All heavy atoms as atom14 arrays in JSON, in Angstrom:
{
  "sequence": "MSQESIRNYLASVESRLAADGCGPRWEDWAGAPVLVGRRADFRMRWAARIG",
  "atom14_mask": [
    [1, 1, 1, 1, 1, 1, 1, 1, 0, 0, 0, 0, 0, 0],
    [1, 1, 1, 1, 1, 1, 0, 0, 0, 0, 0, 0, 0, 0],
    [1, 1, 1, 1, 1, 1, 1, 1, 1, 0, 0, 0, 0, 0],
    [1, 1, 1, 1, 1, 1, 1, 1, 1, 0, 0, 0, 0, 0],
    [1, 1, 1, 1, 1, 1, 0, 0, 0, 0, 0, 0, 0, 0],
    [1, 1, 1, 1, 1, 1, 1, 1, 0, 0, 0, 0, 0, 0],
    [1, 1, 1, 1, 1, 1, 1, 1, 1, 1, 1, 0, 0, 0],
    [1, 1, 1, 1, 1, 1, 1, 1, 0, 0, 0, 0, 0, 0],
    [1, 1, 1, 1, 1, 1, 1, 1, 1, 1, 1, 1, 0, 0],
    [1, 1, 1, 1, 1, 1, 1, 1, 0, 0, 0, 0, 0, 0],
    [1, 1, 1, 1, 1, 0, 0, 0, 0, 0, 0, 0, 0, 0],
    [1, 1, 1, 1, 1, 1, 0, 0, 0, 0, 0, 0, 0, 0],
    [1, 1, 1, 1, 1, 1, 1, 0, 0, 0, 0, 0, 0, 0],
    [1, 1, 1, 1, 1, 1, 1, 1, 1, 0, 0, 0, 0, 0],
    [1, 1, 1, 1, 1, 1, 0, 0, 0, 0, 0, 0, 0, 0],
    [1, 1, 1, 1, 1, 1, 1, 1, 1, 1, 1, 0, 0, 0],
    [1, 1, 1, 1, 1, 1, 1, 1, 0, 0, 0, 0, 0, 0],
    [1, 1, 1, 1, 1, 0, 0, 0, 0, 0, 0, 0, 0, 0],
    [1, 1, 1, 1, 1, 0, 0, 0, 0, 0, 0, 0, 0, 0],
    [1, 1, 1, 1, 1, 1, 1, 1, 0, 0, 0, 0, 0, 0],
    [1, 1, 1, 1, 0, 0, 0, 0, 0, 0, 0, 0, 0, 0],
    [1, 1, 1, 1, 1, 1, 0, 0, 0, 0, 0, 0, 0, 0],
    [1, 1, 1, 1, 0, 0, 0, 0, 0, 0, 0, 0, 0, 0],
    [1, 1, 1, 1, 1, 1, 1, 0, 0, 0, 0, 0, 0, 0],
    [1, 1, 1, 1, 1, 1, 1, 1, 1, 1, 1, 0, 0, 0],
    [1, 1, 1, 1, 1, 1, 1, 1, 1, 1, 1, 1, 1, 1],
    [1, 1, 1, 1, 1, 1, 1, 1, 1, 0, 0, 0, 0, 0],
    [1, 1, 1, 1, 1, 1, 1, 1, 0, 0, 0, 0, 0, 0],
    [1, 1, 1, 1, 1, 1, 1, 1, 1, 1, 1, 1, 1, 1],
    [1, 1, 1, 1, 1, 0, 0, 0, 0, 0, 0, 0, 0, 0],
    [1, 1, 1, 1, 0, 0, 0, 0, 0, 0, 0, 0, 0, 0],
    [1, 1, 1, 1, 1, 0, 0, 0, 0, 0, 0, 0, 0, 0],
    [1, 1, 1, 1, 1, 1, 1, 0, 0, 0, 0, 0, 0, 0],
    [1, 1, 1, 1, 1, 1, 1, 0, 0, 0, 0, 0, 0, 0],
    [1, 1, 1, 1, 1, 1, 1, 1, 0, 0, 0, 0, 0, 0],
    [1, 1, 1, 1, 1, 1, 1, 0, 0, 0, 0, 0, 0, 0],
    [1, 1, 1, 1, 0, 0, 0, 0, 0, 0, 0, 0, 0, 0],
    [1, 1, 1, 1, 1, 1, 1, 1, 1, 1, 1, 0, 0, 0],
    [1, 1, 1, 1, 1, 1, 1, 1, 1, 1, 1, 0, 0, 0],
    [1, 1, 1, 1, 1, 0, 0, 0, 0, 0, 0, 0, 0, 0],
    [1, 1, 1, 1, 1, 1, 1, 1, 0, 0, 0, 0, 0, 0],
    [1, 1, 1, 1, 1, 1, 1, 1, 1, 1, 1, 0, 0, 0],
    [1, 1, 1, 1, 1, 1, 1, 1, 1, 1, 1, 0, 0, 0],
    [1, 1, 1, 1, 1, 1, 1, 1, 0, 0, 0, 0, 0, 0],
    [1, 1, 1, 1, 1, 1, 1, 1, 1, 1, 1, 0, 0, 0],
    [1, 1, 1, 1, 1, 1, 1, 1, 1, 1, 1, 1, 1, 1],
    [1, 1, 1, 1, 1, 0, 0, 0, 0, 0, 0, 0, 0, 0],
    [1, 1, 1, 1, 1, 0, 0, 0, 0, 0, 0, 0, 0, 0],
    [1, 1, 1, 1, 1, 1, 1, 1, 1, 1, 1, 0, 0, 0],
    [1, 1, 1, 1, 1, 1, 1, 1, 0, 0, 0, 0, 0, 0],
    [1, 1, 1, 1, 0, 0, 0, 0, 0, 0, 0, 0, 0, 0]
  ],
  "atom14_positions": [
    [[-4.84, -19.5, -15.41], [-6.06, -19.35, -16.25], [-5.81, -18.37, -17.45], [-5.23, -17.31, -17.25], [-7.16, -18.81, -15.43], [-8.56, -18.8, -16.06], [-9.83, -18.16, -14.92], [-10.38, -19.8, -14.33], [0.0, 0.0, 0.0], [0.0, 0.0, 0.0], [0.0, 0.0, 0.0], [0.0, 0.0, 0.0], [0.0, 0.0, 0.0], [0.0, 0.0, 0.0]],
    [[-6.2, -18.76, -18.64], [-5.88, -17.9, -19.82], [-6.9, -16.79, -19.93], [-7.97, -16.79, -19.36], [-5.95, -18.75, -21.0], [-7.26, -19.12, -21.37], [0.0, 0.0, 0.0], [0.0, 0.0, 0.0], [0.0, 0.0, 0.0], [0.0, 0.0, 0.0], [0.0, 0.0, 0.0], [0.0, 0.0, 0.0], [0.0, 0.0, 0.0], [0.0, 0.0, 0.0]],
    [[-6.47, -15.68, -20.65], [-7.43, -14.52, -20.79], [-8.67, -14.97, -21.48], [-9.74, -14.49, -21.19], [-6.66, -13.55, -21.72], [-5.52, -12.81, -20.87], [-6.05, -12.05, -19.65], [-7.04, -11.41, -19.68], [-5.3, -12.18, -18.6], [0.0, 0.0, 0.0], [0.0, 0.0, 0.0], [0.0, 0.0, 0.0], [0.0, 0.0, 0.0], [0.0, 0.0, 0.0]],
    [[-8.55, -15.99, -22.44], [-9.79, -16.42, -23.15], [-10.73, -17.1, -22.26], [-11.94, -16.89, -22.24], [-9.37, -17.36, -24.31], [-10.57, -17.79, -25.11], [-10.17, -18.73, -26.24], [-8.99, -18.89, -26.5], [-11.15, -19.24, -26.89], [0.0, 0.0, 0.0], [0.0, 0.0, 0.0], [0.0, 0.0, 0.0], [0.0, 0.0, 0.0], [0.0, 0.0, 0.0]],
    [[-10.24, -17.97, -21.3], [-11.12, -18.61, -20.43], [-11.76, -17.65, -19.37], [-12.93, -17.83, -18.99], [-10.43, -19.81, -19.66], [-9.36, -19.32, -18.94], [0.0, 0.0, 0.0], [0.0, 0.0, 0.0], [0.0, 0.0, 0.0], [0.0, 0.0, 0.0], [0.0, 0.0, 0.0], [0.0, 0.0, 0.0], [0.0, 0.0, 0.0], [0.0, 0.0, 0.0]],
    [[-11.02, -16.62, -19.07], [-11.55, -15.52, -18.13], [-12.69, -14.83, -18.85], [-13.78, -14.67, -18.29], [-10.51, -14.61, -17.67], [-9.49, -15.32, -16.8], [-11.09, -13.4, -16.98], [-8.27, -14.59, -16.44], [0.0, 0.0, 0.0], [0.0, 0.0, 0.0], [0.0, 0.0, 0.0], [0.0, 0.0, 0.0], [0.0, 0.0, 0.0], [0.0, 0.0, 0.0]],
    [[-12.51, -14.49, -20.15], [-13.53, -13.76, -20.92], [-14.77, -14.62, -21.07], [-15.87, -14.17, -21.04], [-12.98, -13.36, -22.29], [-12.16, -12.08, -22.23], [-11.83, -11.62, -23.6], [-11.04, -12.4, -24.41], [-9.67, -12.47, -24.43], [-9.0, -11.73, -23.65], [-9.11, -13.36, -25.19], [0.0, 0.0, 0.0], [0.0, 0.0, 0.0], [0.0, 0.0, 0.0]],
    [[-14.52, -15.98, -21.38], [-15.68, -16.93, -21.49], [-16.47, -17.03, -20.22], [-17.7, -17.05, -20.24], [-15.16, -18.31, -21.96], [-14.64, -18.27, -23.36], [-15.05, -17.43, -24.18], [-13.87, -19.34, -23.7], [0.0, 0.0, 0.0], [0.0, 0.0, 0.0], [0.0, 0.0, 0.0], [0.0, 0.0, 0.0], [0.0, 0.0, 0.0], [0.0, 0.0, 0.0]],
    [[-15.75, -17.09, -19.11], [-16.39, -17.23, -17.74], [-17.17, -15.98, -17.55], [-18.41, -16.09, -17.1], [-15.37, -17.41, -16.65], [-16.01, -17.35, -15.36], [-16.78, -18.37, -14.78], [-15.78, -16.16, -14.52], [-17.36, -18.29, -13.53], [-16.36, -16.06, -13.24], [-17.18, -17.16, -12.78], [-17.7, -17.03, -11.47], [0.0, 0.0, 0.0], [0.0, 0.0, 0.0]],
    [[-16.65, -14.82, -17.73], [-17.32, -13.5, -17.47], [-18.48, -13.39, -18.38], [-19.64, -12.85, -18.06], [-16.49, -12.34, -17.51], [-15.44, -12.3, -16.37], [-14.39, -11.19, -16.7], [-16.1, -12.08, -15.11], [0.0, 0.0, 0.0], [0.0, 0.0, 0.0], [0.0, 0.0, 0.0], [0.0, 0.0, 0.0], [0.0, 0.0, 0.0], [0.0, 0.0, 0.0]],
    [[-18.46, -13.75, -19.65], [-19.54, -13.83, -20.59], [-20.69, -14.72, -20.09], [-21.79, -14.38, -20.23], [-19.1, -14.16, -22.01], [0.0, 0.0, 0.0], [0.0, 0.0, 0.0], [0.0, 0.0, 0.0], [0.0, 0.0, 0.0], [0.0, 0.0, 0.0], [0.0, 0.0, 0.0], [0.0, 0.0, 0.0], [0.0, 0.0, 0.0], [0.0, 0.0, 0.0]],
    [[-20.28, -15.86, -19.56], [-21.29, -16.72, -18.95], [-21.99, -16.14, -17.77], [-23.27, -16.29, -17.69], [-20.59, -18.09, -18.53], [-21.47, -18.93, -17.86], [0.0, 0.0, 0.0], [0.0, 0.0, 0.0], [0.0, 0.0, 0.0], [0.0, 0.0, 0.0], [0.0, 0.0, 0.0], [0.0, 0.0, 0.0], [0.0, 0.0, 0.0], [0.0, 0.0, 0.0]],
    [[-21.25, -15.55, -16.91], [-21.76, -14.89, -15.75], [-22.72, -13.74, -16.19], [-23.93, -13.66, -15.67], [-20.76, -14.35, -14.8], [-21.36, -13.53, -13.76], [-19.99, -15.47, -14.21], [0.0, 0.0, 0.0], [0.0, 0.0, 0.0], [0.0, 0.0, 0.0], [0.0, 0.0, 0.0], [0.0, 0.0, 0.0], [0.0, 0.0, 0.0], [0.0, 0.0, 0.0]],
    [[-22.36, -13.01, -17.14], [-23.26, -11.84, -17.71], [-24.52, -12.51, -18.21], [-25.59, -11.87, -18.0], [-22.49, -11.09, -18.74], [-23.12, -9.93, -19.17], [-22.31, -9.02, -20.22], [-21.25, -9.52, -20.71], [-22.63, -7.89, -20.44], [0.0, 0.0, 0.0], [0.0, 0.0, 0.0], [0.0, 0.0, 0.0], [0.0, 0.0, 0.0], [0.0, 0.0, 0.0]],
    [[-24.45, -13.57, -18.95], [-25.64, -14.11, -19.54], [-26.55, -14.67, -18.47], [-27.75, -14.55, -18.46], [-25.28, -15.33, -20.48], [-24.57, -14.86, -21.58], [0.0, 0.0, 0.0], [0.0, 0.0, 0.0], [0.0, 0.0, 0.0], [0.0, 0.0, 0.0], [0.0, 0.0, 0.0], [0.0, 0.0, 0.0], [0.0, 0.0, 0.0], [0.0, 0.0, 0.0]],
    [[-26.02, -15.26, -17.44], [-26.82, -15.8, -16.31], [-27.53, -14.65, -15.57], [-28.65, -14.82, -15.14], [-25.91, -16.67, -15.4], [-25.5, -17.91, -16.01], [-24.63, -18.73, -15.08], [-24.15, -19.92, -15.81], [-23.48, -20.91, -15.16], [-23.36, -20.87, -13.84], [-23.17, -21.91, -15.82], [0.0, 0.0, 0.0], [0.0, 0.0, 0.0], [0.0, 0.0, 0.0]],
    [[-26.79, -13.66, -15.29], [-27.41, -12.45, -14.69], [-28.58, -11.9, -15.5], [-29.63, -11.65, -14.99], [-26.34, -11.37, -14.47], [-25.31, -11.49, -13.5], [-24.21, -10.42, -13.54], [-25.97, -11.46, -12.03], [0.0, 0.0, 0.0], [0.0, 0.0, 0.0], [0.0, 0.0, 0.0], [0.0, 0.0, 0.0], [0.0, 0.0, 0.0], [0.0, 0.0, 0.0]],
    [[-28.44, -11.88, -16.84], [-29.51, -11.41, -17.73], [-30.7, -12.33, -17.6], [-31.84, -11.92, -17.59], [-29.02, -11.12, -19.08], [0.0, 0.0, 0.0], [0.0, 0.0, 0.0], [0.0, 0.0, 0.0], [0.0, 0.0, 0.0], [0.0, 0.0, 0.0], [0.0, 0.0, 0.0], [0.0, 0.0, 0.0], [0.0, 0.0, 0.0], [0.0, 0.0, 0.0]],
    [[-30.4, -13.63, -17.62], [-31.4, -14.69, -17.68], [-32.17, -14.56, -16.28], [-33.44, -14.98, -16.24], [-30.81, -15.96, -17.86], [0.0, 0.0, 0.0], [0.0, 0.0, 0.0], [0.0, 0.0, 0.0], [0.0, 0.0, 0.0], [0.0, 0.0, 0.0], [0.0, 0.0, 0.0], [0.0, 0.0, 0.0], [0.0, 0.0, 0.0], [0.0, 0.0, 0.0]],
    [[-31.53, -14.14, -15.25], [-32.23, -14.03, -13.96], [-32.98, -12.75, -13.77], [-33.48, -12.46, -12.65], [-31.08, -14.21, -12.84], [-31.74, -14.43, -11.44], [-32.7, -15.15, -11.34], [-31.17, -13.87, -10.47], [0.0, 0.0, 0.0], [0.0, 0.0, 0.0], [0.0, 0.0, 0.0], [0.0, 0.0, 0.0], [0.0, 0.0, 0.0], [0.0, 0.0, 0.0]],
    [[-32.96, -11.93, -14.73], [-33.74, -10.66, -14.69], [-32.93, -9.52, -14.21], [-33.5, -8.41, -13.93], [0.0, 0.0, 0.0], [0.0, 0.0, 0.0], [0.0, 0.0, 0.0], [0.0, 0.0, 0.0], [0.0, 0.0, 0.0], [0.0, 0.0, 0.0], [0.0, 0.0, 0.0], [0.0, 0.0, 0.0], [0.0, 0.0, 0.0], [0.0, 0.0, 0.0]],
    [[-31.6, -9.64, -14.14], [-30.72, -8.52, -13.79], [-30.36, -7.76, -15.03], [-30.49, -8.18, -16.17], [-29.48, -9.04, -13.15], [-29.61, -9.88, -11.57], [0.0, 0.0, 0.0], [0.0, 0.0, 0.0], [0.0, 0.0, 0.0], [0.0, 0.0, 0.0], [0.0, 0.0, 0.0], [0.0, 0.0, 0.0], [0.0, 0.0, 0.0], [0.0, 0.0, 0.0]],
    [[-30.02, -6.5, -14.82], [-29.55, -5.67, -15.9], [-27.96, -5.63, -15.89], [-27.49, -4.63, -15.22], [0.0, 0.0, 0.0], [0.0, 0.0, 0.0], [0.0, 0.0, 0.0], [0.0, 0.0, 0.0], [0.0, 0.0, 0.0], [0.0, 0.0, 0.0], [0.0, 0.0, 0.0], [0.0, 0.0, 0.0], [0.0, 0.0, 0.0], [0.0, 0.0, 0.0]],
    [[-27.32, -6.6, -16.46], [-25.8, -6.56, -16.31], [-25.21, -5.42, -17.1], [-25.62, -5.09, -18.14], [-25.42, -7.94, -16.82], [-26.49, -8.34, -17.76], [-27.76, -7.72, -17.23], [0.0, 0.0, 0.0], [0.0, 0.0, 0.0], [0.0, 0.0, 0.0], [0.0, 0.0, 0.0], [0.0, 0.0, 0.0], [0.0, 0.0, 0.0], [0.0, 0.0, 0.0]],
    [[-24.18, -4.91, -16.58], [-23.44, -3.85, -17.27], [-21.97, -3.83, -16.75], [-21.73, -4.22, -15.62], [-24.11, -2.41, -17.12], [-24.06, -1.9, -15.68], [-24.65, -0.45, -15.63], [-24.52, 0.03, -14.35], [-25.34, -0.15, -13.25], [-26.38, -0.97, -13.41], [-25.13, 0.34, -12.11], [0.0, 0.0, 0.0], [0.0, 0.0, 0.0], [0.0, 0.0, 0.0]],
    [[-21.16, -3.29, -17.57], [-19.71, -3.1, -17.14], [-19.49, -1.63, -16.69], [-19.95, -0.77, -17.35], [-18.82, -3.52, -18.38], [-18.75, -4.95, -18.59], [-19.6, -5.74, -19.52], [-17.96, -5.9, -18.0], [-19.35, -6.98, -19.48], [-18.24, -7.18, -18.55], [-16.91, -5.81, -17.0], [-17.63, -8.32, -18.15], [-16.35, -7.01, -16.65], [-16.65, -8.24, -17.23]],
    [[-18.74, -1.59, -15.6], [-18.39, -0.24, -15.07], [-16.89, -0.31, -14.91], [-16.25, -1.35, -14.82], [-19.11, -0.09, -13.7], [-20.58, 0.08, -13.81], [-21.24, 0.4, -12.48], [-20.53, 0.55, -11.51], [-22.46, 0.6, -12.5], [0.0, 0.0, 0.0], [0.0, 0.0, 0.0], [0.0, 0.0, 0.0], [0.0, 0.0, 0.0], [0.0, 0.0, 0.0]],
    [[-16.37, 0.89, -14.75], [-14.89, 1.14, -14.49], [-14.83, 1.54, -13.1], [-15.26, 2.66, -12.61], [-14.39, 2.25, -15.45], [-12.92, 2.39, -15.15], [-12.46, 2.85, -14.19], [-12.08, 2.14, -16.15], [0.0, 0.0, 0.0], [0.0, 0.0, 0.0], [0.0, 0.0, 0.0], [0.0, 0.0, 0.0], [0.0, 0.0, 0.0], [0.0, 0.0, 0.0]],
    [[-14.11, 0.72, -12.21], [-13.89, 1.1, -10.85], [-12.39, 1.32, -10.75], [-11.68, 0.29, -10.64], [-14.4, -0.08, -9.91], [-15.85, -0.15, -9.74], [-16.83, 0.44, -10.6], [-16.61, -1.0, -8.97], [-18.09, 0.02, -10.19], [-17.98, -0.86, -9.14], [-16.22, -1.92, -7.96], [-18.98, -1.58, -8.46], [-17.23, -2.59, -7.21], [-18.58, -2.4, -7.5]],
    [[-12.02, 2.42, -10.5], [-10.61, 2.8, -10.29], [-9.74, 2.23, -11.42], [-8.61, 1.59, -11.07], [-10.12, 2.5, -8.89], [0.0, 0.0, 0.0], [0.0, 0.0, 0.0], [0.0, 0.0, 0.0], [0.0, 0.0, 0.0], [0.0, 0.0, 0.0], [0.0, 0.0, 0.0], [0.0, 0.0, 0.0], [0.0, 0.0, 0.0], [0.0, 0.0, 0.0]],
    [[-10.21, 2.22, -12.63], [-9.31, 1.61, -13.7], [-9.52, 0.12, -13.88], [-8.97, -0.53, -14.77], [0.0, 0.0, 0.0], [0.0, 0.0, 0.0], [0.0, 0.0, 0.0], [0.0, 0.0, 0.0], [0.0, 0.0, 0.0], [0.0, 0.0, 0.0], [0.0, 0.0, 0.0], [0.0, 0.0, 0.0], [0.0, 0.0, 0.0], [0.0, 0.0, 0.0]],
    [[-10.4, -0.57, -13.11], [-10.59, -1.93, -13.25], [-11.95, -2.29, -13.83], [-13.08, -1.68, -13.26], [-10.4, -2.73, -11.95], [0.0, 0.0, 0.0], [0.0, 0.0, 0.0], [0.0, 0.0, 0.0], [0.0, 0.0, 0.0], [0.0, 0.0, 0.0], [0.0, 0.0, 0.0], [0.0, 0.0, 0.0], [0.0, 0.0, 0.0], [0.0, 0.0, 0.0]],
    [[-12.2, -3.08, -14.87], [-13.52, -3.32, -15.36], [-14.22, -4.23, -14.49], [-13.61, -5.26, -13.91], [-13.24, -4.0, -16.75], [-11.9, -4.54, -16.61], [-11.13, -3.6, -15.7], [0.0, 0.0, 0.0], [0.0, 0.0, 0.0], [0.0, 0.0, 0.0], [0.0, 0.0, 0.0], [0.0, 0.0, 0.0], [0.0, 0.0, 0.0], [0.0, 0.0, 0.0]],
    [[-15.48, -3.97, -14.0], [-16.31, -4.65, -13.13], [-17.65, -4.96, -13.73], [-18.28, -4.03, -14.22], [-16.42, -3.87, -11.88], [-17.35, -4.6, -10.77], [-15.09, -3.49, -11.2], [0.0, 0.0, 0.0], [0.0, 0.0, 0.0], [0.0, 0.0, 0.0], [0.0, 0.0, 0.0], [0.0, 0.0, 0.0], [0.0, 0.0, 0.0], [0.0, 0.0, 0.0]],
    [[-18.04, -6.22, -13.66], [-19.35, -6.62, -14.04], [-20.28, -6.45, -12.99], [-20.2, -7.0, -11.89], [-19.37, -8.15, -14.49], [-20.67, -8.67, -15.01], [-21.26, -7.89, -16.18], [-20.56, -10.11, -15.36], [0.0, 0.0, 0.0], [0.0, 0.0, 0.0], [0.0, 0.0, 0.0], [0.0, 0.0, 0.0], [0.0, 0.0, 0.0], [0.0, 0.0, 0.0]],
    [[-21.39, -5.7, -13.21], [-22.36, -5.36, -12.15], [-23.73, -5.79, -12.64], [-24.11, -5.55, -13.8], [-22.48, -3.81, -11.93], [-23.54, -3.5, -10.95], [-21.08, -3.32, -11.43], [0.0, 0.0, 0.0], [0.0, 0.0, 0.0], [0.0, 0.0, 0.0], [0.0, 0.0, 0.0], [0.0, 0.0, 0.0], [0.0, 0.0, 0.0], [0.0, 0.0, 0.0]],
    [[-24.48, -6.5, -11.9], [-25.88, -7.0, -12.22], [-26.77, -6.33, -11.1], [-26.62, -6.53, -9.97], [0.0, 0.0, 0.0], [0.0, 0.0, 0.0], [0.0, 0.0, 0.0], [0.0, 0.0, 0.0], [0.0, 0.0, 0.0], [0.0, 0.0, 0.0], [0.0, 0.0, 0.0], [0.0, 0.0, 0.0], [0.0, 0.0, 0.0], [0.0, 0.0, 0.0]],
    [[-27.84, -5.69, -11.58], [-28.82, -5.0, -10.74], [-30.19, -5.45, -11.12], [-30.56, -5.56, -12.29], [-28.64, -3.55, -10.96], [-29.61, -2.85, -9.9], [-29.41, -1.32, -10.06], [-30.2, -0.53, -9.22], [-31.55, -0.41, -9.27], [-32.24, -0.94, -10.28], [-32.26, 0.28, -8.34], [0.0, 0.0, 0.0], [0.0, 0.0, 0.0], [0.0, 0.0, 0.0]],
    [[-30.93, -5.72, -10.13], [-32.41, -6.04, -10.31], [-33.18, -4.88, -9.91], [-33.05, -4.29, -8.87], [-32.77, -7.23, -9.41], [-32.13, -8.58, -9.9], [-32.61, -9.69, -8.99], [-34.06, -9.86, -9.1], [-34.65, -10.88, -9.54], [-33.99, -11.92, -9.95], [-35.98, -10.92, -9.57], [0.0, 0.0, 0.0], [0.0, 0.0, 0.0], [0.0, 0.0, 0.0]],
    [[-34.18, -4.55, -10.63], [-35.06, -3.52, -10.32], [-35.97, -3.81, -9.15], [-36.41, -2.85, -8.48], [-36.01, -3.2, -11.55], [0.0, 0.0, 0.0], [0.0, 0.0, 0.0], [0.0, 0.0, 0.0], [0.0, 0.0, 0.0], [0.0, 0.0, 0.0], [0.0, 0.0, 0.0], [0.0, 0.0, 0.0], [0.0, 0.0, 0.0], [0.0, 0.0, 0.0]],
    [[-36.2, -5.05, -8.94], [-37.05, -5.36, -7.67], [-36.26, -5.72, -6.48], [-36.72, -6.34, -5.52], [-37.92, -6.57, -8.07], [-37.21, -7.85, -8.4], [-35.97, -7.83, -8.65], [-37.84, -8.95, -8.46], [0.0, 0.0, 0.0], [0.0, 0.0, 0.0], [0.0, 0.0, 0.0], [0.0, 0.0, 0.0], [0.0, 0.0, 0.0], [0.0, 0.0, 0.0]],
    [[-34.89, -5.39, -6.42], [-34.08, -5.66, -5.25], [-34.63, -4.99, -4.0], [-35.07, -3.83, -4.06], [-32.69, -5.13, -5.57], [-31.72, -5.32, -4.41], [-31.13, -6.5, -4.19], [-31.49, -4.2, -3.54], [-30.27, -6.61, -3.1], [-30.67, -4.4, -2.46], [-30.0, -5.55, -2.21], [0.0, 0.0, 0.0], [0.0, 0.0, 0.0], [0.0, 0.0, 0.0]],
    [[-34.55, -5.7, -2.94], [-35.01, -5.21, -1.67], [-33.73, -5.34, -0.64], [-33.19, -6.42, -0.58], [-36.18, -5.9, -1.08], [-37.46, -5.86, -1.99], [-37.94, -4.35, -2.0], [-39.14, -4.32, -2.86], [-39.02, -3.78, -4.08], [-38.01, -3.3, -4.67], [-40.19, -3.69, -4.81], [0.0, 0.0, 0.0], [0.0, 0.0, 0.0], [0.0, 0.0, 0.0]],
    [[-33.52, -4.27, 0.07], [-32.38, -4.36, 1.05], [-32.6, -5.46, 1.96], [-31.54, -6.17, 2.47], [-32.32, -3.02, 1.84], [-31.02, -2.97, 2.61], [-29.4, -3.33, 1.75], [-29.16, -1.84, 0.99], [0.0, 0.0, 0.0], [0.0, 0.0, 0.0], [0.0, 0.0, 0.0], [0.0, 0.0, 0.0], [0.0, 0.0, 0.0], [0.0, 0.0, 0.0]],
    [[-33.73, -5.84, 2.39], [-33.99, -6.94, 3.36], [-33.43, -8.3, 2.81], [-33.13, -9.16, 3.57], [-35.39, -7.09, 3.78], [-36.39, -7.46, 2.69], [-37.8, -7.65, 3.23], [-38.71, -8.1, 2.23], [-39.5, -7.26, 1.57], [-39.51, -6.04, 1.81], [-40.26, -7.81, 0.6], [0.0, 0.0, 0.0], [0.0, 0.0, 0.0], [0.0, 0.0, 0.0]],
    [[-33.35, -8.42, 1.49], [-32.83, -9.69, 0.97], [-31.34, -9.75, 1.29], [-30.87, -10.9, 1.7], [-32.9, -9.68, -0.53], [-34.34, -9.73, -1.13], [-35.5, -9.94, -0.41], [-34.76, -9.43, -2.42], [-36.47, -9.9, -1.28], [-36.09, -9.64, -2.54], [-34.08, -9.23, -3.63], [-36.79, -9.43, -3.74], [-34.7, -9.06, -4.8], [-36.05, -9.19, -4.85]],
    [[-30.68, -8.7, 1.23], [-29.24, -8.7, 1.6], [-28.97, -8.73, 2.97], [-27.99, -9.31, 3.53], [-28.56, -7.46, 1.02], [0.0, 0.0, 0.0], [0.0, 0.0, 0.0], [0.0, 0.0, 0.0], [0.0, 0.0, 0.0], [0.0, 0.0, 0.0], [0.0, 0.0, 0.0], [0.0, 0.0, 0.0], [0.0, 0.0, 0.0], [0.0, 0.0, 0.0]],
    [[-29.96, -8.31, 3.9], [-29.79, -8.31, 5.32], [-30.29, -9.58, 5.99], [-30.17, -9.75, 7.14], [-30.54, -7.12, 5.89], [0.0, 0.0, 0.0], [0.0, 0.0, 0.0], [0.0, 0.0, 0.0], [0.0, 0.0, 0.0], [0.0, 0.0, 0.0], [0.0, 0.0, 0.0], [0.0, 0.0, 0.0], [0.0, 0.0, 0.0], [0.0, 0.0, 0.0]],
    [[-30.84, -10.46, 5.18], [-31.45, -11.71, 5.72], [-30.32, -12.62, 6.34], [-29.27, -12.75, 5.78], [-32.17, -12.52, 4.66], [-32.93, -13.77, 5.19], [-33.59, -14.46, 4.18], [-34.7, -13.56, 3.74], [-35.53, -13.85, 2.77], [-35.34, -14.88, 2.08], [-36.49, -13.01, 2.46], [0.0, 0.0, 0.0], [0.0, 0.0, 0.0], [0.0, 0.0, 0.0]],
    [[-30.66, -13.03, 7.58], [-29.66, -13.9, 8.24], [-30.27, -15.34, 8.23], [-31.4, -15.5, 8.62], [-29.45, -13.34, 9.65], [-28.87, -11.94, 9.61], [-28.63, -14.29, 10.46], [-28.8, -11.28, 11.01], [0.0, 0.0, 0.0], [0.0, 0.0, 0.0], [0.0, 0.0, 0.0], [0.0, 0.0, 0.0], [0.0, 0.0, 0.0], [0.0, 0.0, 0.0]],
    [[-29.38, -16.27, 7.94], [-29.77, -17.67, 7.97], [-30.38, -18.02, 6.84], [-30.94, -18.65, 6.18], [0.0, 0.0, 0.0], [0.0, 0.0, 0.0], [0.0, 0.0, 0.0], [0.0, 0.0, 0.0], [0.0, 0.0, 0.0], [0.0, 0.0, 0.0], [0.0, 0.0, 0.0], [0.0, 0.0, 0.0], [0.0, 0.0, 0.0], [0.0, 0.0, 0.0]]
  ]
}
């Protein structure tokens, strides 16, 4: 996969996160750039839901 296609994919993911109401931002995790999307209305029970 080329660097350009990776950048295009990540830009698309960032746009989709924003369209879904997330606040996308880039962070540095141990020297690696990471795209993080956070919702203000997130509830832990959403992540814990089974099935």
